[in-house]
Phi, psi and omega in degrees: 000131176258177189299323180295321175289331178295314179296320172297321174299321176295317174304312181296318181295333176288316176298313181296330174292318178301315181305308178301321180285344180303329183288346180269128181296331178285330181237028183287187181303145184095343179276159181295315183303311177299317179296317184289327174302309186287327175294311181296308177308304186293323177304317177289324179286332172300307179307308179307307180304314182301308184293330181268356177077020182260082191294328175295331181287322176298315177299313180305304182298325174303314178295318181298318178304308184296324179290320178296321177294318177307315182301318186284322183288311187261348187045054182229000000 
């Protein structure tokens, strides 16, 4: 695994951590922690998709990033 793949795995791990925390009432959807994990994870995966040239991945994570930003801004 090279550094680019390692960074991509980090991004995926952050999103998966948010997914696992979603089941917790304390850290569920709408919390700052959930939003930040998703914003950071999706941002890293946008970069990863860009660097590797996987444009559908960039689009998917761009939408995920925008939704996570909405959660942080409006906390809904």
